[in-house]
KOLMARLUM-494139 format. One record per residue (C-alpha): residue in one letter; residue number from 1; x, z, y. Coordinates in Angstrom, 3 decimals, padded with zeros to 6 digits. Layout:
REM residues N
<tilum residu="a" num="NUM" xx="X" zz="Z" yy="Y"/>
...
***
This chain:
REM residues 320
<tilum residu="x" num="1" xx="076.690" zz="147.011" yy="215.459"/>
<tilum residu="x" num="2" xx="073.471" zz="145.007" yy="215.240"/>
<tilum residu="x" num="3" xx="072.997" zz="145.750" yy="211.541"/>
<tilum residu="x" num="4" xx="073.302" zz="149.435" yy="212.368"/>
<tilum residu="x" num="5" xx="070.565" zz="148.886" yy="214.949"/>
<tilum residu="x" num="6" xx="068.341" zz="147.366" yy="212.250"/>
<tilum residu="x" num="7" xx="068.818" zz="150.459" yy="210.087"/>
<tilum residu="x" num="8" xx="068.087" zz="152.660" yy="213.108"/>
<tilum residu="x" num="9" xx="064.754" zz="150.899" yy="213.652"/>
<tilum residu="x" num="10" xx="063.980" zz="150.953" yy="209.913"/>
<tilum residu="x" num="11" xx="064.639" zz="154.679" yy="209.814"/>
<tilum residu="x" num="12" xx="062.422" zz="155.180" yy="212.857"/>
<tilum residu="x" num="13" xx="059.390" zz="153.716" yy="211.091"/>
<tilum residu="x" num="14" xx="060.020" zz="155.379" yy="207.719"/>
<tilum residu="x" num="15" xx="058.564" zz="158.890" yy="208.365"/>
<tilum residu="x" num="16" xx="055.308" zz="157.527" yy="209.780"/>
<tilum residu="x" num="17" xx="054.841" zz="155.249" yy="206.787"/>
<tilum residu="x" num="18" xx="055.510" zz="158.128" yy="204.388"/>
<tilum residu="x" num="19" xx="053.089" zz="160.452" yy="206.211"/>
<tilum residu="x" num="20" xx="050.276" zz="157.888" yy="206.265"/>
<tilum residu="x" num="21" xx="050.574" zz="156.812" yy="202.638"/>
<tilum residu="x" num="22" xx="051.947" zz="159.778" yy="200.738"/>
<tilum residu="x" num="23" xx="054.732" zz="159.664" yy="198.112"/>
<tilum residu="x" num="24" xx="053.031" zz="157.489" yy="195.480"/>
<tilum residu="x" num="25" xx="051.678" zz="154.728" yy="197.736"/>
<tilum residu="x" num="26" xx="054.890" zz="154.834" yy="199.809"/>
<tilum residu="x" num="27" xx="056.961" zz="154.189" yy="196.685"/>
<tilum residu="x" num="28" xx="054.635" zz="151.391" yy="195.567"/>
<tilum residu="x" num="29" xx="054.760" zz="149.788" yy="199.020"/>
<tilum residu="x" num="30" xx="058.579" zz="149.905" yy="199.094"/>
<tilum residu="x" num="31" xx="058.857" zz="148.416" yy="195.615"/>
<tilum residu="x" num="32" xx="056.372" zz="145.637" yy="196.422"/>
<tilum residu="x" num="33" xx="057.526" zz="144.733" yy="199.933"/>
<tilum residu="x" num="34" xx="061.244" zz="145.210" yy="199.331"/>
<tilum residu="x" num="35" xx="061.764" zz="145.043" yy="195.574"/>
<tilum residu="x" num="36" xx="059.816" zz="141.868" yy="194.747"/>
<tilum residu="x" num="37" xx="061.376" zz="139.703" yy="197.516"/>
<tilum residu="x" num="38" xx="064.762" zz="141.099" yy="196.517"/>
<tilum residu="x" num="39" xx="064.304" zz="139.908" yy="192.936"/>
<tilum residu="x" num="40" xx="063.023" zz="136.489" yy="194.053"/>
<tilum residu="x" num="41" xx="066.035" zz="135.929" yy="196.284"/>
<tilum residu="x" num="42" xx="068.484" zz="137.311" yy="193.724"/>
<tilum residu="x" num="43" xx="067.352" zz="135.110" yy="190.850"/>
<tilum residu="x" num="44" xx="065.858" zz="132.055" yy="192.617"/>
<tilum residu="x" num="45" xx="066.509" zz="131.497" yy="196.322"/>
<tilum residu="x" num="46" xx="070.146" zz="132.550" yy="196.435"/>
<tilum residu="x" num="47" xx="071.136" zz="130.281" yy="193.511"/>
<tilum residu="x" num="48" xx="069.311" zz="127.419" yy="195.252"/>
<tilum residu="x" num="49" xx="071.289" zz="128.129" yy="198.420"/>
<tilum residu="x" num="50" xx="074.603" zz="128.211" yy="196.565"/>
<tilum residu="x" num="51" xx="073.812" zz="124.878" yy="194.904"/>
<tilum residu="x" num="52" xx="074.459" zz="123.330" yy="198.315"/>
<tilum residu="x" num="53" xx="078.133" zz="124.176" yy="197.821"/>
<tilum residu="x" num="54" xx="078.313" zz="121.629" yy="195.004"/>
<tilum residu="x" num="55" xx="077.022" zz="118.850" yy="197.263"/>
<tilum residu="x" num="56" xx="079.837" zz="119.316" yy="199.756"/>
<tilum residu="x" num="57" xx="082.930" zz="117.085" yy="199.532"/>
<tilum residu="x" num="58" xx="085.555" zz="118.387" yy="197.120"/>
<tilum residu="x" num="59" xx="088.128" zz="117.750" yy="199.847"/>
<tilum residu="x" num="60" xx="086.501" zz="120.565" yy="201.853"/>
<tilum residu="x" num="61" xx="085.679" zz="123.021" yy="199.083"/>
<tilum residu="x" num="62" xx="088.364" zz="122.303" yy="196.509"/>
<tilum residu="x" num="63" xx="085.613" zz="122.516" yy="193.893"/>
<tilum residu="x" num="64" xx="085.641" zz="119.986" yy="191.068"/>
<tilum residu="x" num="65" xx="083.415" zz="121.909" yy="188.649"/>
<tilum residu="x" num="66" xx="080.174" zz="120.046" yy="187.836"/>
<tilum residu="x" num="67" xx="076.890" zz="121.840" yy="188.402"/>
<tilum residu="x" num="68" xx="075.415" zz="122.923" yy="185.061"/>
<tilum residu="x" num="69" xx="073.013" zz="125.583" yy="183.822"/>
<tilum residu="x" num="70" xx="075.963" zz="127.485" yy="182.412"/>
<tilum residu="x" num="71" xx="076.954" zz="128.344" yy="185.989"/>
<tilum residu="x" num="72" xx="073.652" zz="130.081" yy="186.754"/>
<tilum residu="x" num="73" xx="074.945" zz="133.640" yy="186.082"/>
<tilum residu="x" num="74" xx="077.617" zz="133.009" yy="188.725"/>
<tilum residu="x" num="75" xx="075.103" zz="131.757" yy="191.295"/>
<tilum residu="x" num="76" xx="072.755" zz="134.741" yy="191.347"/>
<tilum residu="x" num="77" xx="073.312" zz="137.360" yy="194.022"/>
<tilum residu="x" num="78" xx="071.902" zz="139.363" yy="196.903"/>
<tilum residu="x" num="79" xx="072.850" zz="136.922" yy="199.643"/>
<tilum residu="x" num="80" xx="071.388" zz="138.062" yy="202.966"/>
<tilum residu="x" num="81" xx="069.033" zz="140.407" yy="201.100"/>
<tilum residu="x" num="82" xx="071.781" zz="143.015" yy="200.805"/>
<tilum residu="x" num="83" xx="070.123" zz="144.629" yy="203.828"/>
<tilum residu="x" num="84" xx="066.832" zz="144.929" yy="201.941"/>
<tilum residu="x" num="85" xx="068.619" zz="146.306" yy="198.875"/>
<tilum residu="x" num="86" xx="070.336" zz="148.995" yy="200.931"/>
<tilum residu="x" num="87" xx="067.125" zz="149.760" yy="202.813"/>
<tilum residu="x" num="88" xx="065.322" zz="150.213" yy="199.490"/>
<tilum residu="x" num="89" xx="068.023" zz="152.661" yy="198.373"/>
<tilum residu="x" num="90" xx="067.758" zz="154.578" yy="201.656"/>
<tilum residu="x" num="91" xx="063.953" zz="154.653" yy="201.419"/>
<tilum residu="x" num="92" xx="064.068" zz="156.039" yy="197.887"/>
<tilum residu="x" num="93" xx="066.590" zz="158.609" yy="199.061"/>
<tilum residu="x" num="94" xx="064.281" zz="159.633" yy="201.905"/>
<tilum residu="x" num="95" xx="061.355" zz="160.003" yy="199.519"/>
<tilum residu="x" num="96" xx="063.456" zz="162.162" yy="197.183"/>
<tilum residu="x" num="97" xx="064.556" zz="164.328" yy="200.117"/>
<tilum residu="x" num="98" xx="060.943" zz="164.801" yy="201.230"/>
<tilum residu="x" num="99" xx="059.964" zz="165.808" yy="197.702"/>
<tilum residu="x" num="100" xx="062.797" zz="168.337" yy="197.534"/>
<tilum residu="x" num="101" xx="062.006" zz="169.849" yy="200.948"/>
<tilum residu="x" num="102" xx="058.207" zz="169.660" yy="200.881"/>
<tilum residu="x" num="103" xx="057.818" zz="173.451" yy="201.093"/>
<tilum residu="x" num="104" xx="060.132" zz="173.779" yy="204.068"/>
<tilum residu="x" num="105" xx="058.937" zz="173.579" yy="207.651"/>
<tilum residu="x" num="106" xx="060.853" zz="171.553" yy="210.205"/>
<tilum residu="x" num="107" xx="061.471" zz="172.714" yy="213.749"/>
<tilum residu="x" num="108" xx="058.746" zz="171.802" yy="216.249"/>
<tilum residu="x" num="109" xx="059.457" zz="168.928" yy="218.614"/>
<tilum residu="x" num="110" xx="059.887" zz="171.248" yy="221.587"/>
<tilum residu="x" num="111" xx="062.651" zz="173.160" yy="219.765"/>
<tilum residu="x" num="112" xx="064.783" zz="170.086" yy="219.040"/>
<tilum residu="x" num="113" xx="066.459" zz="168.934" yy="222.223"/>
<tilum residu="x" num="114" xx="067.284" zz="165.331" yy="222.970"/>
<tilum residu="x" num="115" xx="070.894" zz="164.312" yy="222.329"/>
<tilum residu="x" num="116" xx="073.121" zz="164.907" yy="225.351"/>
<tilum residu="x" num="117" xx="076.450" zz="163.379" yy="226.308"/>
<tilum residu="x" num="118" xx="078.506" zz="165.905" yy="224.323"/>
<tilum residu="x" num="119" xx="076.544" zz="165.443" yy="221.095"/>
<tilum residu="x" num="120" xx="076.621" zz="161.667" yy="221.451"/>
<tilum residu="x" num="121" xx="080.376" zz="161.763" yy="221.996"/>
<tilum residu="x" num="122" xx="080.884" zz="163.957" yy="218.932"/>
<tilum residu="x" num="123" xx="078.704" zz="161.610" yy="216.885"/>
<tilum residu="x" num="124" xx="080.831" zz="158.616" yy="217.928"/>
<tilum residu="x" num="125" xx="084.032" zz="160.432" yy="216.946"/>
<tilum residu="x" num="126" xx="082.581" zz="161.549" yy="213.604"/>
<tilum residu="x" num="127" xx="081.322" zz="158.033" yy="212.855"/>
<tilum residu="x" num="128" xx="084.709" zz="156.550" yy="213.769"/>
<tilum residu="x" num="129" xx="086.469" zz="158.996" yy="211.442"/>
<tilum residu="x" num="130" xx="084.092" zz="158.277" yy="208.551"/>
<tilum residu="x" num="131" xx="084.464" zz="154.517" yy="209.117"/>
<tilum residu="x" num="132" xx="088.256" zz="154.799" yy="209.221"/>
<tilum residu="x" num="133" xx="088.334" zz="156.769" yy="205.968"/>
<tilum residu="x" num="134" xx="086.032" zz="154.465" yy="203.992"/>
<tilum residu="x" num="135" xx="088.026" zz="151.421" yy="205.142"/>
<tilum residu="x" num="136" xx="091.121" zz="152.824" yy="203.481"/>
<tilum residu="x" num="137" xx="089.347" zz="152.120" yy="200.187"/>
<tilum residu="x" num="138" xx="086.975" zz="149.305" yy="201.240"/>
<tilum residu="x" num="139" xx="088.528" zz="147.205" yy="204.033"/>
<tilum residu="x" num="140" xx="086.423" zz="145.041" yy="206.304"/>
<tilum residu="x" num="141" xx="085.570" zz="141.753" yy="204.627"/>
<tilum residu="x" num="142" xx="085.688" zz="143.112" yy="201.069"/>
<tilum residu="x" num="143" xx="082.451" zz="142.630" yy="199.148"/>
<tilum residu="x" num="144" xx="081.398" zz="145.372" yy="196.731"/>
<tilum residu="x" num="145" xx="078.517" zz="144.878" yy="194.266"/>
<tilum residu="x" num="146" xx="077.131" zz="142.068" yy="196.412"/>
<tilum residu="x" num="147" xx="077.255" zz="144.115" yy="199.626"/>
<tilum residu="x" num="148" xx="079.497" zz="142.140" yy="202.013"/>
<tilum residu="x" num="149" xx="079.903" zz="144.831" yy="204.690"/>
<tilum residu="x" num="150" xx="080.075" zz="148.100" yy="202.765"/>
<tilum residu="x" num="151" xx="082.909" zz="149.122" yy="205.099"/>
<tilum residu="x" num="152" xx="080.109" zz="149.819" yy="207.610"/>
<tilum residu="x" num="153" xx="078.235" zz="152.113" yy="205.225"/>
<tilum residu="x" num="154" xx="078.768" zz="155.268" yy="207.370"/>
<tilum residu="x" num="155" xx="077.197" zz="153.466" yy="210.318"/>
<tilum residu="x" num="156" xx="074.244" zz="152.164" yy="208.313"/>
<tilum residu="x" num="157" xx="073.440" zz="155.519" yy="206.716"/>
<tilum residu="x" num="158" xx="073.919" zz="157.595" yy="209.871"/>
<tilum residu="x" num="159" xx="071.817" zz="155.226" yy="211.980"/>
<tilum residu="x" num="160" xx="069.036" zz="155.258" yy="209.379"/>
<tilum residu="x" num="161" xx="069.043" zz="159.068" yy="209.447"/>
<tilum residu="x" num="162" xx="069.134" zz="159.063" yy="213.254"/>
<tilum residu="x" num="163" xx="066.084" zz="156.791" yy="213.274"/>
<tilum residu="x" num="164" xx="064.216" zz="159.286" yy="211.079"/>
<tilum residu="x" num="165" xx="065.171" zz="162.193" yy="213.351"/>
<tilum residu="x" num="166" xx="064.297" zz="160.182" yy="216.462"/>
<tilum residu="x" num="167" xx="060.836" zz="159.419" yy="215.084"/>
<tilum residu="x" num="168" xx="060.122" zz="163.042" yy="214.198"/>
<tilum residu="x" num="169" xx="061.140" zz="164.303" yy="217.633"/>
<tilum residu="x" num="170" xx="060.039" zz="161.370" yy="219.820"/>
<tilum residu="x" num="171" xx="063.527" zz="160.624" yy="221.129"/>
<tilum residu="x" num="172" xx="062.977" zz="156.907" yy="221.692"/>
<tilum residu="x" num="173" xx="060.202" zz="157.606" yy="224.196"/>
<tilum residu="x" num="174" xx="061.838" zz="160.575" yy="225.927"/>
<tilum residu="x" num="175" xx="065.486" zz="159.504" yy="226.092"/>
<tilum residu="x" num="176" xx="066.496" zz="159.443" yy="229.801"/>
<tilum residu="x" num="177" xx="067.372" zz="156.083" yy="231.341"/>
<tilum residu="x" num="178" xx="070.668" zz="157.620" yy="232.452"/>
<tilum residu="x" num="179" xx="071.681" zz="157.997" yy="228.789"/>
<tilum residu="x" num="180" xx="070.983" zz="154.304" yy="228.253"/>
<tilum residu="x" num="181" xx="073.094" zz="153.306" yy="231.255"/>
<tilum residu="x" num="182" xx="075.886" zz="155.557" yy="230.010"/>
<tilum residu="x" num="183" xx="075.603" zz="153.838" yy="226.636"/>
<tilum residu="x" num="184" xx="076.175" zz="150.403" yy="228.166"/>
<tilum residu="x" num="185" xx="079.135" zz="151.751" yy="230.151"/>
<tilum residu="x" num="186" xx="080.609" zz="153.338" yy="227.016"/>
<tilum residu="x" num="187" xx="080.355" zz="150.059" yy="225.100"/>
<tilum residu="x" num="188" xx="081.934" zz="148.134" yy="227.983"/>
<tilum residu="x" num="189" xx="084.808" zz="150.586" yy="228.477"/>
<tilum residu="x" num="190" xx="085.524" zz="150.676" yy="224.742"/>
<tilum residu="x" num="191" xx="085.572" zz="146.875" yy="224.621"/>
<tilum residu="x" num="192" xx="087.967" zz="146.612" yy="227.563"/>
<tilum residu="x" num="193" xx="090.358" zz="149.340" yy="226.402"/>
<tilum residu="x" num="194" xx="090.213" zz="149.521" yy="222.599"/>
<tilum residu="x" num="195" xx="089.268" zz="146.056" yy="221.376"/>
<tilum residu="x" num="196" xx="092.322" zz="144.264" yy="222.871"/>
<tilum residu="x" num="197" xx="094.637" zz="146.681" yy="221.048"/>
<tilum residu="x" num="198" xx="092.998" zz="145.899" yy="217.713"/>
<tilum residu="x" num="199" xx="092.909" zz="142.163" yy="218.484"/>
<tilum residu="x" num="200" xx="096.610" zz="142.006" yy="219.379"/>
<tilum residu="x" num="201" xx="097.457" zz="143.785" yy="216.135"/>
<tilum residu="x" num="202" xx="095.276" zz="141.339" yy="214.196"/>
<tilum residu="x" num="203" xx="096.829" zz="138.241" yy="215.798"/>
<tilum residu="x" num="204" xx="100.349" zz="139.566" yy="215.313"/>
<tilum residu="x" num="205" xx="099.747" zz="140.269" yy="211.637"/>
<tilum residu="x" num="206" xx="098.130" zz="136.865" yy="211.104"/>
<tilum residu="x" num="207" xx="101.017" zz="135.105" yy="212.861"/>
<tilum residu="x" num="208" xx="103.500" zz="136.895" yy="210.610"/>
<tilum residu="x" num="209" xx="101.541" zz="135.887" yy="207.519"/>
<tilum residu="x" num="210" xx="100.633" zz="139.452" yy="206.559"/>
<tilum residu="x" num="211" xx="098.440" zz="139.790" yy="203.486"/>
<tilum residu="x" num="212" xx="096.689" zz="142.851" yy="204.948"/>
<tilum residu="x" num="213" xx="095.251" zz="142.686" yy="208.465"/>
<tilum residu="x" num="214" xx="095.740" zz="146.147" yy="210.055"/>
<tilum residu="x" num="215" xx="092.458" zz="146.463" yy="212.034"/>
<tilum residu="x" num="216" xx="090.442" zz="145.859" yy="208.869"/>
<tilum residu="x" num="217" xx="091.478" zz="149.115" yy="207.163"/>
<tilum residu="x" num="218" xx="094.284" zz="150.251" yy="204.833"/>
<tilum residu="x" num="219" xx="094.851" zz="153.509" yy="206.750"/>
<tilum residu="x" num="220" xx="096.623" zz="151.871" yy="209.712"/>
<tilum residu="x" num="221" xx="096.432" zz="152.993" yy="213.339"/>
<tilum residu="x" num="222" xx="094.830" zz="149.666" yy="214.416"/>
<tilum residu="x" num="223" xx="092.092" zz="150.414" yy="211.878"/>
<tilum residu="x" num="224" xx="091.470" zz="153.762" yy="213.594"/>
<tilum residu="x" num="225" xx="091.317" zz="152.015" yy="216.978"/>
<tilum residu="x" num="226" xx="088.916" zz="149.380" yy="215.659"/>
<tilum residu="x" num="227" xx="086.723" zz="152.028" yy="214.001"/>
<tilum residu="x" num="228" xx="086.516" zz="153.942" yy="217.278"/>
<tilum residu="x" num="229" xx="085.693" zz="150.733" yy="219.156"/>
<tilum residu="x" num="230" xx="082.874" zz="149.559" yy="216.879"/>
<tilum residu="x" num="231" xx="081.445" zz="153.101" yy="216.654"/>
<tilum residu="x" num="232" xx="081.361" zz="153.397" yy="220.451"/>
<tilum residu="x" num="233" xx="079.839" zz="149.934" yy="220.807"/>
<tilum residu="x" num="234" xx="077.208" zz="150.569" yy="218.114"/>
<tilum residu="x" num="235" xx="076.117" zz="153.875" yy="219.638"/>
<tilum residu="x" num="236" xx="076.416" zz="152.698" yy="223.235"/>
<tilum residu="x" num="237" xx="074.481" zz="149.462" yy="222.843"/>
<tilum residu="x" num="238" xx="071.902" zz="151.205" yy="220.667"/>
<tilum residu="x" num="239" xx="071.193" zz="153.770" yy="223.385"/>
<tilum residu="x" num="240" xx="071.270" zz="151.166" yy="226.122"/>
<tilum residu="x" num="241" xx="068.921" zz="148.729" yy="224.426"/>
<tilum residu="x" num="242" xx="066.398" zz="151.451" yy="223.560"/>
<tilum residu="x" num="243" xx="065.991" zz="152.424" yy="227.206"/>
<tilum residu="x" num="244" xx="066.225" zz="148.815" yy="228.446"/>
<tilum residu="x" num="245" xx="063.477" zz="147.480" yy="226.189"/>
<tilum residu="x" num="246" xx="061.337" zz="150.570" yy="226.720"/>
<tilum residu="x" num="247" xx="061.426" zz="150.036" yy="230.472"/>
<tilum residu="x" num="248" xx="061.243" zz="146.262" yy="230.856"/>
<tilum residu="x" num="249" xx="059.922" zz="144.777" yy="227.612"/>
<tilum residu="x" num="250" xx="057.288" zz="147.253" yy="226.416"/>
<tilum residu="x" num="251" xx="054.627" zz="144.543" yy="226.246"/>
<tilum residu="x" num="252" xx="053.377" zz="142.361" yy="223.422"/>
<tilum residu="x" num="253" xx="052.270" zz="138.762" yy="223.811"/>
<tilum residu="x" num="254" xx="050.457" zz="136.692" yy="221.211"/>
<tilum residu="x" num="255" xx="053.617" zz="134.689" yy="220.633"/>
<tilum residu="x" num="256" xx="055.694" zz="137.842" yy="220.251"/>
<tilum residu="x" num="257" xx="053.157" zz="139.269" yy="217.822"/>
<tilum residu="x" num="258" xx="053.312" zz="136.053" yy="215.773"/>
<tilum residu="x" num="259" xx="057.106" zz="136.212" yy="215.579"/>
<tilum residu="x" num="260" xx="056.981" zz="139.883" yy="214.624"/>
<tilum residu="x" num="261" xx="054.418" zz="139.347" yy="211.868"/>
<tilum residu="x" num="262" xx="056.350" zz="136.484" yy="210.284"/>
<tilum residu="x" num="263" xx="059.948" zz="137.586" yy="210.871"/>
<tilum residu="x" num="264" xx="060.333" zz="139.279" yy="207.472"/>
<tilum residu="x" num="265" xx="059.126" zz="136.246" yy="205.537"/>
<tilum residu="x" num="266" xx="061.377" zz="134.049" yy="207.675"/>
<tilum residu="x" num="267" xx="064.332" zz="136.274" yy="206.876"/>
<tilum residu="x" num="268" xx="063.642" zz="135.955" yy="203.151"/>
<tilum residu="x" num="269" xx="063.373" zz="132.150" yy="203.008"/>
<tilum residu="x" num="270" xx="065.798" zz="131.037" yy="205.715"/>
<tilum residu="x" num="271" xx="068.979" zz="130.683" yy="203.656"/>
<tilum residu="x" num="272" xx="068.196" zz="127.618" yy="201.481"/>
<tilum residu="x" num="273" xx="066.492" zz="125.920" yy="204.416"/>
<tilum residu="x" num="274" xx="069.609" zz="126.279" yy="206.557"/>
<tilum residu="x" num="275" xx="071.901" zz="125.100" yy="203.757"/>
<tilum residu="x" num="276" xx="070.047" zz="121.907" yy="202.940"/>
<tilum residu="x" num="277" xx="069.324" zz="120.994" yy="206.547"/>
<tilum residu="x" num="278" xx="073.030" zz="121.420" yy="207.300"/>
<tilum residu="x" num="279" xx="073.824" zz="119.096" yy="204.403"/>
<tilum residu="x" num="280" xx="071.420" zz="116.497" yy="205.780"/>
<tilum residu="x" num="281" xx="072.974" zz="116.753" yy="209.229"/>
<tilum residu="x" num="282" xx="076.495" zz="116.405" yy="207.861"/>
<tilum residu="x" num="283" xx="076.310" zz="112.614" yy="208.117"/>
<tilum residu="x" num="284" xx="075.098" zz="112.744" yy="211.740"/>
<tilum residu="x" num="285" xx="077.892" zz="112.136" yy="214.248"/>
<tilum residu="x" num="286" xx="077.528" zz="114.823" yy="216.921"/>
<tilum residu="x" num="287" xx="079.733" zz="117.346" yy="218.642"/>
<tilum residu="x" num="288" xx="079.751" zz="120.573" yy="216.569"/>
<tilum residu="x" num="289" xx="078.087" zz="122.678" yy="219.269"/>
<tilum residu="x" num="290" xx="075.398" zz="120.056" yy="219.867"/>
<tilum residu="x" num="291" xx="074.812" zz="119.712" yy="216.129"/>
<tilum residu="x" num="292" xx="074.434" zz="123.487" yy="215.909"/>
<tilum residu="x" num="293" xx="071.786" zz="123.346" yy="218.651"/>
<tilum residu="x" num="294" xx="069.917" zz="120.545" yy="216.885"/>
<tilum residu="x" num="295" xx="070.017" zz="122.426" yy="213.581"/>
<tilum residu="x" num="296" xx="068.752" zz="125.622" yy="215.210"/>
<tilum residu="x" num="297" xx="065.953" zz="123.747" yy="216.982"/>
<tilum residu="x" num="298" xx="064.784" zz="122.403" yy="213.617"/>
<tilum residu="x" num="299" xx="065.471" zz="125.380" yy="211.333"/>
<tilum residu="x" num="300" xx="063.886" zz="128.164" yy="213.380"/>
<tilum residu="x" num="301" xx="060.426" zz="126.552" yy="213.790"/>
<tilum residu="x" num="302" xx="060.532" zz="125.262" yy="210.203"/>
<tilum residu="x" num="303" xx="061.214" zz="128.742" yy="208.809"/>
<tilum residu="x" num="304" xx="058.440" zz="130.346" yy="210.839"/>
<tilum residu="x" num="305" xx="055.936" zz="127.627" yy="209.909"/>
<tilum residu="x" num="306" xx="056.757" zz="128.025" yy="206.218"/>
<tilum residu="x" num="307" xx="056.537" zz="131.806" yy="206.594"/>
<tilum residu="x" num="308" xx="053.097" zz="131.404" yy="208.170"/>
<tilum residu="x" num="309" xx="051.761" zz="129.418" yy="205.220"/>
<tilum residu="x" num="310" xx="053.412" zz="131.763" yy="202.705"/>
<tilum residu="x" num="311" xx="051.654" zz="134.729" yy="204.286"/>
<tilum residu="x" num="312" xx="048.348" zz="132.855" yy="204.061"/>
<tilum residu="x" num="313" xx="048.510" zz="132.899" yy="200.254"/>
<tilum residu="x" num="314" xx="046.968" zz="135.829" yy="198.400"/>
<tilum residu="x" num="315" xx="050.289" zz="136.943" yy="196.911"/>
<tilum residu="x" num="316" xx="052.230" zz="136.388" yy="200.111"/>
<tilum residu="x" num="317" xx="049.795" zz="138.445" yy="202.169"/>
<tilum residu="x" num="318" xx="050.359" zz="141.438" yy="199.864"/>
<tilum residu="x" num="319" xx="054.142" zz="141.203" yy="199.771"/>
<tilum residu="x" num="320" xx="055.071" zz="139.789" yy="203.160"/>
***
């Protein structure tokens, strides 16, 4: 659900950026800020991250192939930048839609009512149905063209569009707190009632050695249950967190501003840093949970510090 929330927020900021810059500068900005980092990760940073796989013991990986330049074509990939790639596609789609509809007038804000309980419920059902249908063809866990979670495509696209609509009609600022509370309740009820059904089906199939796990897709009834659960949770938590943060966290500190300014650069560079720090910590004898805490305490500040210095360069300041 959290990736859907990222697309919701990205969609929310898209119309304002387009209005301020216009089509040409908007396209240039998207290609520079999204396209260039995407290419750098695809051809440089992701291969560096995957190299770490060859430094792991063969007893763990089963890999006995030596690392050579001939393997480079197999090392390139989107990695965590699949989100940026999909966001770039959505942004280009939005720009094309604006170009096609530039002579049409949209309804004034006052004429577009905020979403009520009935419309939210219908949206959840429609999203669950779309998710169920796409998972017949693309089950959960199946990577397609470097996109590891394309089974969630209906959620990503619909949330991006909802963010655009919310920005145009000021929904994030006017959504009643009661809708947010109802969203949290919806997510909780769905988790208590629907998730156990999908989980039991998953465990039963795994215990029986099934090659296809029913909740992950394939047109099974557990897949329908799971699709309804994650759709309800995505919509419910999205609504709840919007009202929660609007009410209690609508302030910005210097530290928060620093994290916000450098989060994108951190996201771009974090993968190889995590991989090679984890390799260094492999020889340290610690409990797994404690080792995870130590790694996080080192990686997070390191990534933000490196992001800070990257953004201080002339090229980094333009891209990041």
